[in-house]
Phi, psi and omega in degrees: 000130179282126178272121180280143169254101183287136174281166180296327178293316179294319179297318178297320179297314180294323177299319180294324178289326184280337186308311182278356184289151174272154175289128182253351181213145179235137176259120184245209186293341177288346180076203182264118181245165178297318180297317178301315182295325176295316180295318179293321176300318178294320178295321178295322179296321182283320188249336184074323183231122181225154179246133180234167183221143175256124180283161182299331183274007179278145181282347183256153171283168179300317180297315180297314180297317180299314181295318180295314181291320179299318179294317181292329183257003182055046180242179180247138173279118181274317188200144172229119178225119179059237181267357183252152174212159185239134177242149178223139171210130180296133180291138179282328185265311184226081177298133181247321186267122177263112181284143174292151181283000000 
């Protein structure tokens, strides 16, 4: 899997797309698990851009959880704000989001 190095322009574009999105996954006291990462990977394949949230009872910070999940799903951390973070991965089957150059 090719790891993208997002430019600031591309990151800003993805942030703008993620702003109105709802959080689709929450990381809780169970932490980051393999099953969770598989589900998030499937969501990334279907949507490319997803928003997640770390609950107060989680042992990880938002940044730590985002980095762990991004590594496990071969995705990019677009943004971390407070308890929420955004991940992006280009779909292998049906790419939808066209990044600016």
